[in-house]
C-alpha positions, 0 to 999 in steps of 0.5 A: 088723421091719416092711416099708415101701414107699417111693414113689421120688423122681421129679422132672421136668426143668425143661423139663417143669415149664415145658411143663406150668406156662407159658401156651402154646397148642398149635394144629394148624389155623392157618397153615402147619400147618393140615392138615399131619399131625404139625405144631403151632404153639406160641404161647408166654407171650411171644406168639412162635410156634414150629413143632413137628414132633412126629414128628421132635421138632423146634422152631424155637426158640432152645433146640432150635436152639442146645442141642438138648436131650434130650427136646426143648425146652419146646415139643415137650414141650408138644405131647407133653403137650397131645396125649396122647402123654406122660402127665402124671405122677399126682403132679404138682400139677394146680393148677400145670398150665396150665389151657389145656393141651390146650384147642386141640388134640385128645388122642390115645388111646395103646394100649400 
């Protein structure tokens, strides 16, 4: 019998999918977050703006306030992906990822 290697099925949570695919801008140099380390403004598809504190994983959106999901809301997750704090899985379809991901913020180099 031949040995086989199977790639384990890995899925992203719905909030991760939305963080990667919805049109959002992550800004670190406008308004009250300008010059504030770890704070970002995320402008969503709807045009609403949310403040994310990446150090605490907090956001002022309704999802974070009312549901406080493990791993954060889609805005917190978007900041993590956009700044390189969280790697995008290699198997993710790059054509589905928002082309503006990381456009307006610097990517951090993570050292393990």
